[in-house]
C-alpha positions in Angstrom: 47.5 188.0 94.9 51.7 188.8 94.4 54.9 187.5 96.7 56.2 190.9 98.7 59.6 190.7 99.3 60.8 191.7 103.0 64.0 192.3 104.4 64.0 193.2 108.0 61.8 196.6 107.5 64.0 198.5 104.9 63.2 199.7 101.5 63.7 197.3 98.6 65.5 199.1 95.7 65.8 197.5 92.1 68.7 199.4 91.8 72.2 197.9 93.5 75.5 198.0 94.0 78.3 196.0 93.3 81.4 196.4 95.5 83.4 194.6 93.9 83.5 196.5 90.2 83.3 200.2 92.0 86.2 201.7 92.2 84.8 204.7 94.0 85.5 207.6 91.0 82.4 209.6 92.5 81.1 209.8 88.8 77.7 208.5 90.3 77.8 210.5 93.5 78.1 213.9 91.4 74.6 212.7 88.8 72.3 211.5 91.6 69.4 213.7 92.0 68.8 213.2 95.3 72.3 212.7 96.8 71.9 209.1 97.7 75.0 208.3 97.1 78.6 208.8 98.9 81.5 207.3 98.8 83.6 205.8 101.9 86.2 204.3 101.9 86.8 203.8 97.9 83.6 202.7 97.6 80.5 204.0 96.8 77.1 203.3 98.9 73.3 203.9 98.4 71.1 205.7 101.1 68.3 203.7 100.6 65.7 206.2 101.8 66.8 208.8 99.3 66.8 206.5 96.3 64.1 206.9 93.9 65.7 204.2 91.4 65.9 206.5 88.7 68.6 204.3 87.3 70.8 207.6 86.6 73.9 205.6 88.5 73.2 202.9 86.4 73.5 205.3 83.6 76.5 207.0 84.0 78.8 204.2 86.2 82.0 204.1 83.7 82.5 200.5 85.9 79.4 199.0 85.6 79.0 198.7 89.2 75.4 199.8 89.6 72.8 197.1 88.4 68.9 196.8 88.7 67.4 193.3 90.0 65.0 192.1 88.6 63.0 188.7 88.3 64.2 185.8 86.2 62.3 183.8 83.5 62.4 180.7 85.9 59.4 182.6 88.1 57.1 181.1 85.3 57.1 178.1 86.8 55.2 179.9 90.3 52.1 180.1 88.6 49.6 177.9 86.5 49.0 180.7 84.1 51.3 183.0 82.9 50.8 186.5 81.4 53.6 188.8 79.7 52.7 192.7 80.1 55.5 194.0 77.8 55.7 198.1 77.8 55.6 199.9 74.6 59.3 200.2 74.6 59.7 196.9 74.1 58.9 196.9 70.8 61.1 199.8 69.9 63.5 197.4 70.1 63.2 195.6 66.8 63.0 197.2 63.1 59.7 198.2 61.5 59.7 195.6 59.0 59.4 193.2 62.0 55.7 193.1 62.5 54.4 193.9 66.3 52.5 190.8 66.1 55.5 189.3 65.1 57.3 190.6 68.3 54.3 189.4 70.5 54.3 185.9 69.3 58.3 185.9 69.9 57.3 186.9 73.3 54.7 184.4 73.7 56.9 181.3 72.8 59.3 181.8 75.3 56.6 180.6 78.0 54.2 182.5 78.5 50.2 181.5 78.2 49.3 185.4 76.6 50.9 188.1 75.9 48.6 191.7 76.7 50.7 195.1 75.6 50.7 197.6 78.3 50.2 199.9 75.1 46.7 198.7 75.7 46.1 200.2 79.3 47.9 203.7 78.4 45.3 204.0 75.8 42.8 203.7 78.2 44.5 206.4 80.8 45.4 208.6 78.6 41.7 208.8 77.1 40.7 208.9 80.9 43.5 211.9 81.3 40.8 214.6 80.0 37.9 213.6 81.9 40.7 214.2 85.5 41.7 217.7 83.8 37.9 218.8 83.7 37.3 218.1 87.2 36.3 221.2 88.9 38.4 220.3 92.1 41.9 219.6 90.2 44.8 221.1 91.5 46.9 222.5 88.8 49.3 222.0 87.4 48.0 218.3 87.5 51.4 215.8 87.4 51.9 213.1 85.2 51.8 209.7 87.9 53.2 207.3 84.8 57.2 207.3 85.8 57.4 206.0 89.2 60.9 207.7 89.3 59.0 210.8 88.9 56.6 210.4 91.3 59.0 208.7 94.4 61.1 212.3 93.7 58.1 213.9 94.5 57.8 212.1 97.6 61.4 212.7 98.4 62.1 216.2 97.5 58.4 218.0 96.4 56.2 216.6 98.7 54.1 220.1 98.4 53.3 218.8 94.8 51.9 215.4 95.4 48.3 216.8 95.8 49.0 217.4 92.0 49.7 214.5 91.1 47.5 212.3 88.8 44.8 210.2 90.3 45.2 207.4 87.7 46.7 204.8 87.6 49.7 203.8 85.3 49.0 201.9 81.9 50.9 198.9 83.4 48.6 199.0 86.9 45.4 199.3 84.5 46.5 196.6 81.7 47.4 194.4 85.1 43.8 195.0 86.6 41.7 194.4 83.1 43.9 190.9 82.8 43.3 190.0 85.9 39.7 190.6 86.3 39.3 188.8 83.1 41.4 185.6 84.0 39.2 185.4 87.2 35.8 185.8 85.0 36.9 183.6 82.1 39.1 180.9 83.4 38.1 180.7 87.1 41.2 181.2 87.8 42.6 182.1 91.9 44.5 185.4 92.2 47.4 182.8 93.3 47.5 180.7 90.0 48.0 183.8 88.1 51.2 185.2 86.7 51.1 188.7 85.5 54.8 189.2 84.2 55.3 193.0 83.2 58.5 193.5 80.5 60.6 196.4 81.8 62.6 198.9 80.5 63.6 200.9 83.8 64.5 199.8 87.8 62.0 202.2 89.2 58.5 200.1 87.8 60.5 197.2 88.8 60.5 198.9 92.7 57.2 199.4 92.7 56.3 196.4 91.5 57.8 195.0 94.8 58.1 197.4 97.0 56.6 196.0 100.3 57.0 199.7 102.0 55.3 201.0 98.2 55.5 204.3 96.9 51.6 204.4 98.0 49.2 202.4 100.2 48.4 199.6 98.2 50.6 196.6 96.5 51.0 196.1 92.9 48.5 194.1 90.6 51.5 192.9 88.6 53.6 189.7 90.1 56.9 190.2 88.9 58.9 192.0 86.0 61.5 191.0 84.0 63.7 193.3 82.2 63.8 194.0 78.3 67.3 193.2 78.1 66.8 190.0 79.3 64.2 188.9 77.3 65.3 190.8 74.1 68.2 187.7 73.1 65.4 185.1 73.9 62.5 186.9 71.6 65.3 187.2 69.0 65.9 184.0 69.1 62.2 183.1 68.0 61.1 186.0 65.7 62.0 184.1 62.5 60.6 180.7 63.6 56.9 181.9 64.9 54.1 180.8 63.1 52.5 184.7 64.0 49.3 185.2 66.2 47.1 187.8 65.8 48.0 189.4 69.4 47.9 193.2 68.8 45.1 195.5 70.4 46.4 198.3 70.8 46.8 201.4 68.6 50.1 203.4 67.7 48.5 205.8 70.2 49.3 203.7 73.1 52.8 202.8 71.6 53.9 206.3 71.4 53.9 206.2 75.8 56.9 205.2 75.4 58.7 208.5 74.6 58.7 212.1 75.8 54.5 213.5 75.2 53.0 210.1 74.4 50.8 210.9 77.4 50.6 214.4 76.5 49.4 213.9 73.5 45.8 212.8 74.6 45.3 216.4 75.8 44.5 219.1 73.4 43.7 222.7 74.2 45.5 222.9 77.3 48.8 224.2 78.4 51.3 221.4 78.5 54.7 220.7 79.3 56.3 217.5 78.8 60.1 217.3 79.7 62.5 213.8 79.6 65.6 213.5 81.9 65.2 213.5 85.6 67.5 216.8 86.0 65.2 218.6 83.9 62.4 217.2 85.2 63.7 219.0 88.9 64.4 222.1 87.1 60.5 222.4 86.1 58.8 220.9 89.5 61.1 223.7 90.8 59.7 226.3 89.1 55.7 224.5 89.5 56.7 224.4 93.4 57.9 228.0 93.8 54.7 229.3 91.6 56.1 230.3 88.4 53.9 228.4 85.7 50.4 229.1 87.5 49.3 228.6 83.9 50.1 225.3 82.9 47.6 223.0 83.3 49.4 219.3 82.8 53.3 219.1 83.2 54.7 215.2 81.6 57.7 214.5 83.1 59.7 210.8 82.7 63.0 210.6 84.2 64.8 209.0 81.1 66.2 210.9 78.3 63.6 210.1 75.6 61.1 208.8 77.7 60.6 205.0 78.3 62.8 204.3 75.5 65.5 205.8 77.5 65.6 203.6 80.6 68.3 201.7 81.8 67.1 198.3 80.6 66.6 198.6 77.4 69.0 197.4 74.7 68.7 199.7 71.6 70.3 203.2 71.0 67.3 205.6 72.7 67.2 207.9 69.7 67.0 205.1 67.2 64.0 203.7 69.6 61.6 206.8 69.8 62.6 206.8 65.7 60.6 203.3 65.0 57.8 204.5 67.7 57.3 207.5 65.0 57.3 205.3 62.2 55.0 202.9 63.6 52.9 205.5 65.1 53.0 207.0 61.7 51.9 204.3 59.5 48.6 204.0 57.9 47.0 200.7 59.5 48.5 201.1 63.3 46.4 198.4 65.1 42.9 198.7 66.6 41.2 198.2 69.8 38.1 197.6 71.5 38.3 201.2 73.5 35.2 203.5 73.1 34.5 206.7 74.3 31.2 205.2 76.7 34.0 202.5 77.8 36.4 205.2 78.8 33.4 207.8 80.6 32.4 204.2 82.6 35.7 203.1 84.1 36.5 206.9 85.2 33.2 207.5 86.9 33.3 204.1 88.7 36.9 204.6 89.9 38.4 201.5 88.7 41.4 203.4 87.2 41.8 205.4 90.2 44.5 204.4 92.5 43.8 202.5 94.9 45.6 204.1 97.9 47.1 207.7 99.2 50.6 208.4 97.5 52.7 209.6 101.2 55.5 212.0 102.0 59.2 210.4 102.2 60.7 212.1 104.6 64.6 212.3 105.1 65.8 210.8 108.6 65.4 213.6 111.0 69.1 214.4 112.5 67.9 213.6 116.1 64.4 211.9 117.2 63.9 214.7 119.9 63.0 218.1 118.2 64.7 220.6 120.0 68.1 218.4 119.3 67.5 218.1 115.9 66.9 222.0 115.9 70.4 222.0 117.8 71.9 220.0 115.3 70.3 222.0 112.1 72.3 225.1 113.2 75.6 223.3 114.3 75.1 222.2 110.3 74.6 225.5 109.3 77.9 226.9 111.2 80.3 223.6 109.6 78.9 224.4 106.0 80.0 228.2 106.5 83.6 227.0 107.5 83.3 224.5 104.5 84.9 226.3 101.1 81.2 226.1 98.9 83.2 224.5 95.9 81.2 220.7 95.9 84.3 219.3 94.7 82.9 215.7 95.9 86.5 214.9 96.7 85.1 214.1 100.8 83.0 211.7 99.3 79.3 213.9 99.7 78.1 215.1 96.6 78.4 218.8 98.4 79.6 221.0 101.1 75.8 220.5 102.9 75.8 217.0 102.3 79.0 216.8 104.0 77.7 219.3 106.7 74.7 217.0 107.4 76.9 213.9 107.3 79.4 215.3 109.9 76.5 216.2 112.0 75.1 212.7 112.1 78.8 211.7 112.7 79.3 210.0 109.5 81.9 212.1 108.6 84.5 214.8 109.9 85.5 217.9 109.3 88.9 217.0 107.9 87.6 214.6 105.3 87.4 217.9 102.9 90.7 218.2 101.5 90.8 222.2 101.5 89.9 222.1 105.4 92.2 218.9 105.6 95.2 221.2 104.0 94.6 224.1 106.4 95.0 222.2 108.8 98.0 220.5 107.7 99.6 224.0 106.9 98.7 224.6 110.6 100.2 221.9 112.3 103.8 222.6 109.7 103.9 226.3 111.4 103.1 224.7 115.2 105.9 222.0 114.1 108.3 224.4 113.0 108.0 227.0 115.8 108.3 224.0 118.7 111.4 223.3 116.3 113.5 226.8 116.9 112.3 226.7 120.9 114.9 226.0 123.6 113.6 224.1 126.5 114.2 226.9 129.5 116.7 224.6 131.6 119.1 224.3 128.2 121.3 227.2 127.3 120.7 228.7 124.0 124.0 227.9 121.9 123.4 231.3 120.1 123.3 233.2 123.0 126.3 231.5 124.7 128.6 232.5 121.7 127.2 236.4 121.7 127.7 236.4 125.5 131.8 235.3 124.2 
């Protein structure tokens, strides 16, 4: 069905570091939500097991040393039949006066055989949500699984909340399933002939598409991803030249998935919270984990500020893009689709909209393979942390004193990496050297004592 990237049994990540541009400024270190970054020898390093590809480091790096790896347009030649699957955010990159059909037509003209909006799949998932909320055994609050960075965050930091995740697939996966099924049936194409290319606003979605150690135990239905920022100039170059086709099959309700609250808008008469920004999402997840939001029915968390319109692979200002989506949504005619309640009910009951695999926790690498040794190292880590100042300044190259203590136990750092411990050590050494300089070797006579004798 798709090419899977494999490299020495390591985690695959879209987010990568360009060491030639890195200045070791610690900005990314202080902003990483999972403490996945260290600065060593003047350069940042990324701990792959902890990275969730949220793109926060890409957003904050003043030297543009962090990037997201996505596929290039030349990947189209690998398939007999290619379909572009633009995220709803793609539409938000263009002014309202440019019709959606014109944008989609220009996208198709780049070299795709057809275009299918992910907004269409978003409407299907949105309508199906109400059925999942009605299930008797649903674990509340039900947590959206549409943002892969948030799903990975839950796997890494909040594994107890995995059962709360929505069991429905994401809009991009649902859209891809429908398109693949249709092409195999109508055109007689084989899986390997079909290239489904997602036009992505973020690194996290690119990772889920190519990850061979996936965030669940099933492979993506999508074959590749191309960033909005890369394909934008190609669309722009063609947008005034194309003969507009009728390619829009979604309504404004599908488009508003591009910003915070879009998914929640499908749910009524329920207690809902929708939050954007990964650090804000963490704050709410902590409240849920601690049992302080028991009355909540549904939580929509999106890693990027503003939602997907704030993705690190977009080109337009987040808030301008958000306004454009709302302007299109408020238009009297926002498109039409063939989605019916009967269709949604049938698809939901059949399970065809559900994830194929189970989501698993992503535990951190243990301190030691032996559990007894691991416990001893944990105790040592606690003792080391108590000797550190607790300022979490980041000067040591770790995001905080606890992280430095862990690095020391793992043999990846030393206590004198802490500038305060180093200063104290230097003071002690200076005092010792002064005391030594005043000391007279016993076999030598003290001149001052000799003068007193005279």
